[in-house]
LOLOVEX-282189 format. One record per residue (C-alpha): residue in one letter; x, y negated, z negated. Coordinates in steps of 0.5 Angstrom, whole numbers, plus 500, padded with zeros to 3 digits. Layout:
BEGIN
aXYZ ...
***
This chain:
BEGIN
x481392557 x485394551 x492391550 x498396549 x504392548 x510394551 x514399547 x521395547 x518388548 x515389541 x520387535 x517391530 x517397534 x525395535 x526394528 x523401526 x527405531 x533402528 x532404521 x529411523 x535412528 x540414523 x535419519 x533422526 x541423528 x542426521 x536431521 x538433528 x545435526 x543438519 x546445518 x542451520 x542454513 x538447511 x533447516 x526450514 x526457516 x520460520 x515465518 x511469523 x504470522 x502475521 x508479520 x511483525 x508490523 x512496526 x509499532 x510506528 x505504522 x499503527 x496510526 x501511519 x499515513 x502514506 x504519501 x507517494 x513521491 x514521483 x521524484 x522526477 x515530477 x516533484 x520539482 x523542476 x530539479 x527533480 x532531485 x533528492 x535535495 x530539492 x525534495 x527535502 x525542502 x518539502 x519535508 x517540514 x510541510 x509534509 x510532516 x506538518 x500535513 x500529517 x504524513 x508518516 x510514510 x514517504 x513512498 x518513493 x517511486 x523507483 x530511484 x534506480 x538508473 x533506468 x535502462 x536505455 x535499450 x528499448 x526505452 x519508452 x519516451 x525520452 x527519460 x524512460 x520508465 x522508473 x520501472 x525499467 x531498472 x538498470 x542497476 x538495483 x544497487 x545504484 x541511484 x538514477 x543520476 x538525474 x536524482 x543525485 x548521488 x547515493 x550520498 x544525496 x539519497 x543517504 x542525507 x535525504 x533519508 x536521514 x533528514 x526524513 x528520519 x529527523 x522529521 x519523524 x517520518 x519513514 x522511507 x519505503 x522504496 x518502490 x521495488 x521492481 x522484482 x519481476 x523484471 x529489469 x531493463 x533489456 x540492458 x540491465 x547490469 x545482470 x544481463 x551481462 x553478469 x548473470 x544472464 x542465467 x537469471 x532471466 x527467462 x528466455 x524463449 x526457445 x532460441 x535463448 x532470447 x530474453 x522475453 x518481455 x513479461 x508474458 x501477457 x503484457 x505490453 x511492457 x516492451 x521496455 x523490460 x525483460 x522477465 x526474470 x526467472 x524465479 x524458478 x532459479 x534459486 x540464484 x534469482 x531469489 x538469492 x541475488 x534479489 x534478496 x541481497 x539487493 x533488497 x538487504 x543492501 x538498501 x536497508 x543495511 x547501507 x541507507 x537505513 x530505509 x524502512 x521498507 x518497500 x512498496 x513491491 x511492484 x506487481 x507483487 x502477484 x507476478 x513474483 x512467487 x509468494 x515464497 x520469495 x516475498 x516470505 x523469505 x525477503 x521479509 x524474514 x531476511 x529484512 x526483519 x533480521 x536487519 x531491522 x523491523 x520493516 x514495513 x512492506 x506494501 x504489496 x501492489 x496486489 x490484492 x492477494 x490475501 x495470502 x501475501 x499478508 x500471512 x507472512 x510477508 x506484507 x503489512 x499492507 x496491500 x492495495 x485496495 x484496488 x477494487 x475499492 x478504488 x474502482 x468502486 x469509488 x470511480 x463507479 x459510484 x462517482 x459515475 x452513477 x454506475 x453503482 x449504488 x451505495 x448499497 x452495492 x458499495 x456497502 x456490500 x463490497 x466493503 x463487507 x465482502 x472485501 x473485509 x471478510 x476476504 x482478508 x485477515 x483482520 x490484521 x491486514 x492493512 x489496506 x491502502 x485506500 x486512495 x483516490 x489517486 x496514485 x501514479 x498509475 x491512476 x493519474 x497518468 x493512465 x486513467 x485520469 x486525474 x481525480 x477531477 x476527471 x474521474 x470523480 x468530478 x465534483 x465528488 x473529489 x473531496 x467527498 x471521495 x477523499 x473523505 x471516504 x477513502 x480516509 x475514514 x473507511 x478501514 x485502511 x491507511 x489513506 x494515501 x495522498 x499522491 x503528490 x500534487 x493532490 x494537496 x495542490 x489540487 x493538481 x488537475 x493534470 x495527468 x503527469 x507524463 x510518465 x516517460 x518525460 x519531464 x512534466 x513537473 x507538478 x504545478 x505547485 x503554485 x499554492 x496549496 x488549496 x487542498 x493542503 x488544509 x483539507 x488533507 x492535513 x485535517 x484528514 x491525515 x491528522 x485525524 x487518522 x494519526 x490521532 x483518533 x484511535 x477509531 x481510524 x487506526 x490501521 x488494521 x486491528 x487497532 x481501528 x474500529 x469497525 x465500520 x458501522 x453503517 x448508520 x441508517 x438514514 x431516511 x435517504 x440511504 x440511496 x444518496 x447518503 x452513506 x453514513 x457510518 x461511524 x467507527 x469507534 x474504539 x472506546 x471513547 x474515540 x469515535 x468518528 x461519525 x461520517 x456523513 x456523505 x452525500 x454521494 x450523489 x449529484 x442531488 x440535494 x439530500 x434531506 x435526511 x434524518 x437519523 x434515528 x440513532 x440514540 x448511540 x450517536 x448522542 x453526544 x458532543 x463532537 x468536533 x466538526 x473536523 x472541517 x469547521 x472546528 x465548531 x462544537 x456539534 x451536539 x447530536 x441529539 x436523538 x433525531 x438529528 x436532521 x440535515 x440537508 x446536504 x447539497 x450535492 x457531494 x456535501 x460531507 x461532514 x465528519 x464529526 x469526532 x470525539 x476523543 x478521550 
***
């Protein structure tokens, strides 16, 4: 039989308890502010984001006026198009020292607590946010936490918040050519505190719904964890990381960029990779991230458009096919402003260069895709949507076919991702049924051995609902 000594009859244990007791008492009486905060896993994503879509607003180029008030005129159109989240590129005043171009970069922030006078006033912004909410949509602001302009307010009031060289001079972010901005020091707790307070300001005072966080990888993850905790105490927020880092999703971010998937699409369009390789990428990417993570899928954004080319330059005649792909694989689809107008120009980054709206030749196309994401549970975000299941065809080197399903909600996608005609059959008893064709509104009945002939870059999307 194992001998267990009586706890309080053991002198060694008594001695240890006498030594530990003061420590335990002090710990139990420690101020709440000194206790380690709790960070929920996963972060508590707002319920409204489950089936949300997202649209990026480049306010300077959105209209000739480039103001909050002028943008607000588009809200009914965007709501009807199926947009839920409006992501605004930074709205803050832009520094003048070392400015690039005439107007400078949005990402060279002069004052985190003010708005760029080119766009309007704080009251104009407040009214626009209210209008957006009245239309049933949500607002996230682009936030530049890593760096500021050379002449930012903090360089005068709090120079200790910045990294410096051996001579005490401000420095640009290491390893970059971002000569118009200087690096903040996240080794200083005061930098965390002041940046958190600035983030809280726009949620508390203007009722925004979250942030898109610029170069999130360059800022320590613990900063983002604490930012999320503090913001959620004000209201449930939605957080998007401009990064592709799984650990960001543990406590801080709801959604991250699917950068690699985007680049793989460009490679597919250029004939530089196979569909089999793309499928393998999707599977590897899926296993890298927690299942609750939202991934943002896109064919364009402000960086891609300005620096790497328009969708027509990069995707050629496959523009629509890849838009369908990005809107139906797991993730939240992004539309960059102007895509609904078939914008075929690179918007200048540091100068005024308004979008040429004229008409909206792709408005109906994107409306159908975004509304399908809103209404069919198979395409919902994160764990709420269906897994992607590849469908085998007789032309798998050209045809990427798959379906996603949640209970009776199903979406079947057929894409010819090549420049050649493709005739193919599918042997799929699990697809038998009646569907709606997303783009023709016709009713389609699939039998056990359906056959198709698709032209180059042709596509079809069939769906069914409860």
